[in-house]
N, C-alpha and C positions, 0 to 999 in steps of 0.2 A: 650786219646783214651779210648773208652768204652770197658770194658773187655768182653761184650757180643759179640763183633765183632771178638773176638779171638777164635781160635780153638787150643787146645793142643792135639797133637797126639803122641803116643808112637812110637819111632823109631824102626824099625825092620831091620833084616839083609839085606833085599833087598834095604834098604835106605843107605847102606854103602858109596856109591860114593857121594851121595848128602850130607851126614853128613861130609864126608871128605872135600868137597869143602867149605861148610859153616864154618866148624871148622878152616880150614886154613885161610879163609878170615877174620873171626872175630878175630882170634888170631893175625894175622898180623896187623889189624887195632888197636888192643888194645896195642900191645907190639912192633910194628915196629917203624920205624923212626917217631919222633926224639928220642924215648926212647932207641932204640938199632940201631946199624948200620945195613944196608941192608944185608950184608954178614952173620952176626950173626943170624939175625931173619930167613933168608932163610935156613941156616944150621940147625937151631933148627926145623923148619917146616919139612925139608927133612928127619930129623932123627925121629921125634916124631909124625908127622901128615902124616902117610902113610896109604895106603889102608889096608895093613896087620895089622897095629896097631889098626886102627879103627874097622876092622872086629873082631879082638881078643877082643877088649873092648865090642863090641856088643854081643859077644858070652858068655861073663862072666855073669852068673846068678845073681851076686851080684852088677852089674852095670845096670843102666837104663838111657836111653836117651829119651828126649821129644823135638819135634819141636813145636814151636808156629807159627801158620799161621794167616795171615791177607789176606782176599780175595784170599784164596788158594795159597798165596805166603809165603814161609818160611821167617820169620822175625828174628828168633833166635832159640837158643836151650839151654837145661838144661841137665847136666849130674850129676847123684847122685850115690853114692857108699855106700854099707853096707858091714859088715863082712870083709873078707880079701881083698876085692877090694879097700878099703880105702887107701889113699896115705900115711897115717901116722898110727901108732898103737895108738889107743885111747881106754882108759879103758871103759868098759861097752858096752851096746847096743847103738850104735850110727849110725847116717847117715851123710855122708859127701856130701856137695854141692861142687863138684869139678869144675863145669863150669856153669856159666850163661853168655851167650854171645848173643848179639843182633847186627844185621847188622846196620851199620852207619845210613842208611836212616830211620831206625825205632827207633833210640835212642831218649830218651826224651818223649816217649809215654807210659811210665810205663809198658812196656813189661817185663822188668827185675823184677818188682814187681809181676807180674802174675806168672812168672816162679819160683820166690822165694816162693810164696804162694803154688804153686803146690808141691814143695819139702817138705814144712811143712805139707801139707795135706797127702802126702805119708808117712812121718814119723809118723803122728798120726794114719794112717790106719794100720801101722805095730807096734803100741804101743811103738814107739821109742821116748824117752823123750829128747835126746840130739842130736841137729843138730849142726855141726861144719863146718868150711871151712878154707881154706888158701887164703890169698890175698897178692899180691905184695905190698910192703910198699910204692912204688911210685904211686900206683893206687889210688889216693886220692878220685876220684869219687866213686869207689867201697867201699872204707873204710867208706865214709859218708853214702852210701846206707845201708851197713850192720849195721852200728851203729844206723841208723834210725829204723832198723828192730829189734833192741833189743840186738844185739851182744855186749857183754861187752868187749871181747878181741877176737883176732884172731891170727892165725899162719901166719907168714910172709914167703914168699918164693921168690926166684929170678930165672930168667931164664938165 
């Protein structure tokens, strides 16, 4: 996929329902069966991917979301955090890539790379030298992706 065909759009509060839907779908695709049983993944989504939670995240000035669009269709999204919005306490001025998720039908088209580069561009624009992330130790594809992009180590988390 040619990156000129992609549009990256900052998500705003009015996009909360759309973000909730794509967030739930991409998370389910990444971590649902066969990785987790149906009940566990649905319980997690019902607790963590709610309209209230997404709205609060969008209202946090230290979190930013971006949609990536192909032909005006949302293909995926990025969530980054700075300051106190980061999910772990990390020393120094840092930026966390909390989520890079791409819908199944757009995977393998280097959209994740475009979103990763957007996060790095934002870090550079804010003079942030350290970008970090957490990745599930069973998500081999993500680990390979981040390793390819120069990450030497990463934090592991489980759901």
